[in-house]
C-alpha positions in Angstrom: 0.0 0.0 0.0 1.2 3.5 -0.8 1.8 6.0 1.9 0.1 9.2 2.0 3.1 11.1 0.8 3.3 8.9 -2.4 -0.4 9.4 -3.0 0.0 13.3 -2.9 3.5 13.5 -4.3 2.9 14.2 -8.0 0.5 17.1 -7.4 2.5 18.6 -4.6 5.7 18.5 -6.7 3.8 20.1 -9.6 2.6 22.8 -7.2 6.0 23.5 -6.0 7.5 23.7 -9.4 4.7 26.0 -10.7 5.2 28.3 -7.7 9.0 28.4 -8.5 8.2 29.2 -12.1 5.7 32.0 -11.2 8.6 33.6 -9.2 11.0 33.4 -12.1 8.3 34.8 -14.6 7.4 37.6 -12.2 11.1 38.5 -12.0 11.3 38.7 -15.8 8.3 41.0 -15.9 9.7 43.2 -13.1 13.0 43.6 -14.9 11.4 44.3 -18.3 13.1 47.8 -18.4 16.4 46.7 -16.9 19.3 47.0 -19.6 21.1 43.7 -20.3 18.6 41.7 -18.2 18.3 38.1 -19.5 14.8 36.5 -19.3 14.9 33.1 -17.6 12.5 30.2 -17.3 12.2 26.7 -16.0 11.6 23.6 -18.2 8.7 22.3 -16.2 8.6 19.0 -18.0 12.3 18.3 -17.4 12.1 19.3 -13.8 9.0 17.1 -13.3 10.8 14.1 -14.8 13.8 14.8 -12.5 11.6 15.0 -9.5 9.8 11.8 -10.4 13.2 10.1 -11.1 12.1 9.1 -14.6 15.0 8.2 -16.8 15.2 8.4 -20.5 13.2 6.0 -22.5 14.9 3.1 -24.1 13.8 0.8 -27.0 13.5 -2.9 -26.3 13.3 -4.1 -30.0 14.9 -2.9 -33.2 11.5 -2.3 -34.6 10.8 0.5 -32.0 11.3 4.1 -32.8 14.1 5.7 -30.7 13.0 8.5 -28.4 15.3 11.4 -27.6 14.8 13.4 -24.5 14.7 17.3 -25.0 16.8 19.5 -22.8 20.1 19.2 -21.0 18.6 18.8 -17.4 19.7 22.3 -16.2 17.3 23.8 -13.8 17.2 27.5 -15.2 17.2 28.3 -18.9 17.5 31.6 -20.8 14.7 32.6 -23.0 15.5 33.3 -26.6 14.0 36.6 -27.7 11.7 36.8 -30.7 12.6 40.5 -31.3 15.9 41.5 -29.9 16.2 44.8 -28.2 18.9 47.5 -28.5 19.8 47.5 -24.8 20.4 43.7 -24.5 17.3 43.0 -22.5 15.6 39.8 -23.7 12.3 40.2 -21.7 9.3 40.5 -24.1 6.3 41.5 -22.1 3.7 39.8 -24.3 5.5 36.4 -24.1 6.2 36.8 -20.3 2.6 37.8 -19.6 1.2 34.9 -21.6 3.6 32.4 -20.0 2.7 33.8 -16.5 -1.0 33.6 -17.2 -0.7 30.0 -18.5 1.4 29.0 -15.5 -1.1 30.5 -13.1 -3.9 28.5 -14.6 -1.8 25.4 -14.4 -1.0 26.2 -10.8 -4.7 26.5 -10.0 -5.3 23.1 -11.7 -2.6 21.5 -9.7 -4.0 22.9 -6.6 -7.5 21.7 -7.5 -6.1 18.2 -8.1 -4.3 18.2 -4.8 -7.4 19.4 -2.9 -9.5 16.6 -4.5 -6.9 14.0 -3.5 -7.0 15.3 0.1 -10.8 15.3 0.1 -10.8 11.7 -1.1 -8.5 10.8 1.7 -10.6 12.5 4.2 -13.7 10.7 2.9 -11.9 7.4 3.2 -10.9 8.1 6.8 -14.5 9.1 7.7 -15.8 6.0 6.0 -18.1 7.9 3.7 
């Protein structure tokens, strides 16, 4: 039988990573006018795989298609600007605001999943 921490682990890890990414994206937005500031981001998928200790996929037959994992496993990445600026700042407000909004929605979704898991546990404890 799984422990409670294992039961909640996926969603709690996602919540922590989403929170960390919110801070990074907010920092990018706050430094939009800072000369030579480089916008940063977190590769959420790579960080989740690392947190879950999921290794690269391997083929078991020569008939299988090989799968290559993206990213190099580094925690923080620099965002490549679509339109470079003259002052060397790579923050593009429309991109950062879109990424921030999407991340907030995904944070809320992870929070809802975690709350549902906890509610299920409470129902099981109460015998409902």
